[in-house]
C-alpha positions in Angstrom: 0.0 0.0 0.0 1.3 3.4 -0.9 1.5 5.9 1.9 1.8 9.6 2.0 5.2 11.2 1.9 5.1 13.8 4.7 7.7 16.5 5.6 11.0 15.5 7.1 10.0 17.0 10.4 7.7 14.0 11.0 10.7 11.6 10.8 11.2 12.0 14.5 8.0 10.1 15.0 10.0 7.0 14.0 11.4 6.8 17.5 7.9 6.1 18.7 6.7 3.8 15.9 6.1 1.2 18.6 4.4 -2.0 19.1 2.0 -2.6 22.0 3.2 -5.0 24.8 0.1 -7.0 25.6 -0.9 -9.1 28.6 -3.3 -11.9 28.7 -6.9 -11.0 29.2 -9.6 -13.6 30.0 -12.1 -11.2 28.5 -11.1 -8.1 26.6 -12.6 -4.8 27.9 -13.0 -3.8 24.3 -15.0 -5.1 21.4 -12.5 -5.3 18.5 -13.7 -4.6 15.0 -11.4 -5.2 12.0 -12.4 -2.7 9.3 -11.2 -4.8 6.4 -10.0 -3.6 3.0 -11.2 -2.9 -0.5 -9.9 -6.2 -1.8 -6.2 -5.8 -1.0 -4.0 -6.8 1.9 -3.6 -3.5 3.9 -5.5 -0.8 5.6 -4.7 2.0 8.1 -6.9 4.1 10.3 -6.2 7.8 10.3 -9.0 9.3 12.4 -12.5 8.7 13.8 -15.5 10.8 14.9 -17.8 10.6 17.9 -20.2 8.3 15.9 -17.5 5.7 15.5 -17.0 6.3 11.8 -13.4 5.8 10.8 -11.4 7.1 7.9 -8.0 6.2 6.4 -6.6 4.4 3.4 -6.7 0.9 2.1 -5.4 -0.9 -1.0 -7.4 -2.7 -3.6 -6.6 -6.0 -5.3 -4.1 -4.2 -7.6 -2.2 -2.7 -4.6 -3.4 0.9 -5.2 -4.3 2.9 -2.1 -7.7 4.5 -1.8 -9.3 6.8 0.8 -12.1 5.2 2.8 -14.9 5.9 5.2 -15.9 3.0 7.4 -19.4 3.2 8.8 -21.2 0.5 10.8 -19.6 -2.4 9.2 -19.3 -1.0 5.7 -16.2 0.4 4.1 -17.0 3.0 1.5 -14.5 3.9 -1.2 -14.3 7.7 -1.6 -14.3 8.0 -5.4 -11.2 9.7 -6.8 -11.7 9.4 -10.6 -8.5 10.1 -12.7 -6.3 10.0 -9.6 -3.5 7.7 -8.8 -4.3 7.1 -5.1 -5.7 8.9 -2.1 -6.1 8.8 1.7 -8.7 10.2 4.1 -7.2 12.2 7.0 -10.2 13.3 9.1 -14.0 13.1 9.5 -16.3 15.3 11.5 -19.6 14.4 13.2 -21.5 15.3 10.0 -19.6 12.5 8.1 -17.7 15.1 6.0 -14.3 13.8 5.1 -11.1 15.6 4.2 -7.9 14.2 2.9 -5.4 14.1 0.1 -5.3 12.5 -3.3 -2.4 12.2 -5.7 -2.7 12.8 -9.4 -1.0 10.5 -11.9 1.7 13.2 -12.2 2.4 12.9 -8.5 0.9 16.2 -7.4 -1.0 16.3 -4.1 -4.5 17.8 -4.0 -6.6 18.4 -0.9 -10.2 17.2 -1.1 -13.5 17.5 0.8 -16.0 14.6 0.5 -19.6 15.1 1.6 -22.9 13.4 0.7 -21.2 11.2 -1.8 -19.5 14.1 -3.8 -15.8 14.9 -4.0 -14.7 18.6 -4.0 -11.1 19.5 -5.0 -9.9 22.1 -2.5 -6.8 22.8 -4.6 -9.0 25.0 -6.9 -8.7 27.7 -4.2 -4.8 27.9 -4.4 -2.2 27.1 -7.0 0.4 24.5 -6.1 0.2 21.4 -3.9 -1.9 21.4 -0.8 -3.0 18.9 1.9 -6.2 18.9 4.1 -5.5 17.3 7.5 -8.5 18.0 9.7 -12.1 19.3 9.7 -14.4 20.4 12.5 -18.2 20.2 12.9 -18.6 23.8 11.5 -17.0 22.6 8.2 -13.7 24.6 8.8 -10.8 22.7 7.2 -7.2 23.1 8.1 -4.2 21.9 6.2 -1.1 23.3 4.4 -0.3 24.6 1.0 2.9 25.2 -1.0 3.5 28.9 -1.9 5.0 30.1 -5.2 8.4 30.5 -3.5 8.4 26.9 -2.3 7.5 27.7 1.3 4.8 25.6 3.0 2.3 27.3 5.2 -0.5 26.1 7.4 -3.9 27.3 6.0 -7.6 27.4 6.8 -10.4 26.8 4.3 -13.7 28.4 5.2 -16.7 29.2 3.1 -14.8 29.0 -0.2 -11.9 31.1 1.0 -8.4 30.1 2.1 -6.4 31.9 4.8 -2.7 31.7 5.2 -1.9 31.1 8.9 1.8 31.9 8.6 4.7 30.4 10.5 6.7 31.2 13.7 9.3 33.0 11.7 10.5 30.2 9.5 9.4 28.9 6.1 7.2 26.0 7.0 4.2 25.2 9.1 1.8 22.2 9.3 -1.6 21.5 10.9 -2.6 18.4 12.8 -6.0 19.1 14.4 -8.8 21.7 14.7 -11.6 21.9 17.4 -15.1 23.3 17.0 -14.0 26.8 18.0 -11.8 26.9 15.0 -8.6 26.7 17.1 -5.8 24.8 15.3 -2.7 23.0 16.4 0.3 21.8 14.6 4.0 22.6 14.2 5.8 25.5 12.6 9.4 26.5 11.9 10.9 29.3 14.0 13.3 31.9 12.9 16.1 29.7 14.3 15.1 26.8 12.1 13.6 24.6 14.9 10.1 23.2 14.8 7.7 24.2 17.6 4.2 23.2 18.5 1.7 26.0 17.9 -1.8 26.9 18.8 -3.6 29.2 16.3 -6.6 31.2 17.7 -8.0 34.7 17.5 -5.9 35.3 14.4 -2.6 34.6 16.1 -0.1 31.7 16.0 1.1 31.1 19.5 4.4 29.3 20.1 3.8 26.6 22.8 7.5 26.1 23.4 9.2 22.9 24.4 10.0 20.9 27.6 13.4 22.6 27.7 14.8 21.1 24.5 14.9 22.1 20.8 11.7 20.9 19.0 8.1 20.1 19.7 4.9 19.3 17.9 1.2 19.4 18.8 -1.0 16.5 17.6 -4.5 17.1 19.0 -6.7 19.6 20.7 -10.0 19.1 22.6 -13.0 21.4 23.0 -11.4 23.1 26.0 -8.2 23.9 24.2 -6.2 21.3 26.0 -3.4 20.3 23.6 -1.3 17.2 23.5 1.8 16.3 21.6 5.5 15.7 22.2 8.6 17.8 22.9 12.3 17.6 23.5 13.4 17.8 27.1 16.6 19.3 28.6 18.0 15.7 28.6 17.3 15.5 24.8 14.5 13.0 25.3 11.2 13.1 23.3 8.4 13.2 25.9 4.6 13.5 25.7 3.2 16.8 26.8 -0.2 18.3 27.7 -0.6 22.0 27.3 -3.5 23.9 29.1 -4.0 27.3 30.5 -0.7 28.6 29.3 1.4 25.8 30.7 3.1 22.8 29.1 3.6 19.8 31.4 5.4 16.5 30.8 2.9 13.6 30.9 5.3 10.9 29.8 4.9 7.6 31.6 7.4 7.1 34.4 10.8 5.7 33.2 9.9 6.1 29.5 12.9 6.6 27.3 10.6 8.3 24.7 6.9 9.0 24.5 4.3 10.9 22.5 0.6 11.8 23.1 -1.5 11.4 19.9 -5.1 12.2 21.0 -7.2 13.8 23.7 -10.9 13.8 24.1 -13.2 16.2 25.8 -13.0 14.4 29.2 -9.2 14.8 29.1 -8.5 11.1 28.2 -5.2 10.8 26.4 -3.9 8.1 24.2 -0.2 7.8 23.4 2.8 5.5 23.0 6.0 5.1 25.0 9.3 3.2 24.9 11.2 2.2 28.0 14.4 1.2 26.3 16.8 2.9 23.9 16.6 -0.1 21.5 13.6 -0.4 19.2 11.2 -3.1 20.2 12.2 -3.3 23.8 9.7 -2.3 26.4 7.3 -0.6 23.9 3.7 -0.1 24.8 0.5 2.0 24.2 -0.7 4.1 27.1 -3.8 5.9 28.2 -4.0 8.7 30.7 -6.8 10.3 32.8 -6.0 13.3 35.0 -2.5 13.2 33.5 -1.8 9.8 35.2 -0.5 7.5 32.4 -1.2 3.8 32.6 -0.4 1.0 30.2 -3.2 0.0 27.9 -3.3 -3.8 27.9 -4.6 -4.6 24.4 -5.7 -8.2 23.8 -3.0 -10.8 23.4 -1.4 -11.0 20.0 -2.4 -7.5 18.9 0.7 -5.6 17.7 -0.6 -2.0 17.5 1.4 0.7 15.7 2.0 4.1 17.2 3.1 5.6 13.9 2.3 4.8 10.3 5.1 4.5 7.7 4.4 7.9 6.3 4.8 9.5 9.8 1.1 10.0 10.7 0.0 8.9 14.1 -2.0 5.6 14.2 -3.9 6.1 17.5 -7.0 8.2 18.0 -9.6 8.5 20.7 -13.1 9.9 20.6 -15.6 11.2 23.2 -17.0 7.7 23.6 -13.5 6.4 24.4 -13.4 4.4 21.2 -9.9 4.0 19.9 -9.0 3.7 16.2 -5.7 1.9 15.7 -3.6 0.1 13.1 -2.3 -3.4 13.6 0.9 -4.7 12.1 1.2 -8.4 11.6 3.3 -10.5 9.2 4.2 -7.6 7.0 0.6 -6.4 6.6 -1.4 -3.6 8.3 -5.0 -3.7 9.4 -7.3 -0.8 10.6 -9.1 -1.7 13.9 -11.8 -0.1 16.0 -11.7 -0.7 19.8 -15.1 0.0 21.5 -15.4 -0.2 25.3 -17.8 -2.9 26.4 
């Protein structure tokens, strides 16, 4: 399956492309639903909404990747006529889907899919662009390439596109938007580092780091609580939660590296951690309530990925505490939905 090629700044996610360490459960606390494919061997979950609808990408019998919307047991292919392949990045509670499709020439086009119709958002701007997230008001955030080659975060709203700028550098990327229209992601500073940002009230706010060089924000909830990961003074990559003007380290105790990927409106966080410096040793998925991380004991035999090959997170949580995840097994990937019993 072909995956998106994302900016080099996402490469640091590879340190947390982890597998879940599982313990035996006599009865799983989750109902596990494999989402299937469109006839191929692989699928990956990129996001879910509060109705339990999941979006992502999957391959067909010819190995070409297609964007999908999974809804109550049915995988719907999001039609991309004349395109090489595509992926769906986000879905709101009105079942509106945004994502990216690649033309046969290799150019990336942002799209909006709603009520069975595909709209090309690239018509609003020349050059390549990506749509990464959408809220229930229909506001869409992503990034676009400018004529000088710079890449800027942007917001689509009512047929217009707004350039959100950077933190003094040449690049910025979005990761999530809440229903207030507040956006998080990462942006290059004037010193060339990448910092997590929160965009609201027309201003891009630098959220800083945990004492180190770089950071990135991955998710935001309705109360503007932000989660992501940042470098520490010890040059370790740790999960953070940012709220009320303060960034705090929420990394599980003794974790060598960690990252928070999602947060819901009750403050429940899902992330991944690694306890050893060597890949594959002491890796696990974690959940946190009230900033108290705990290992998530997925059912025996489930090897859940914390990061997809293209750099995108592979863990999401909604307000019903459902978790969308991607399993890696025997060289294949499978999109899964975990629903609390």
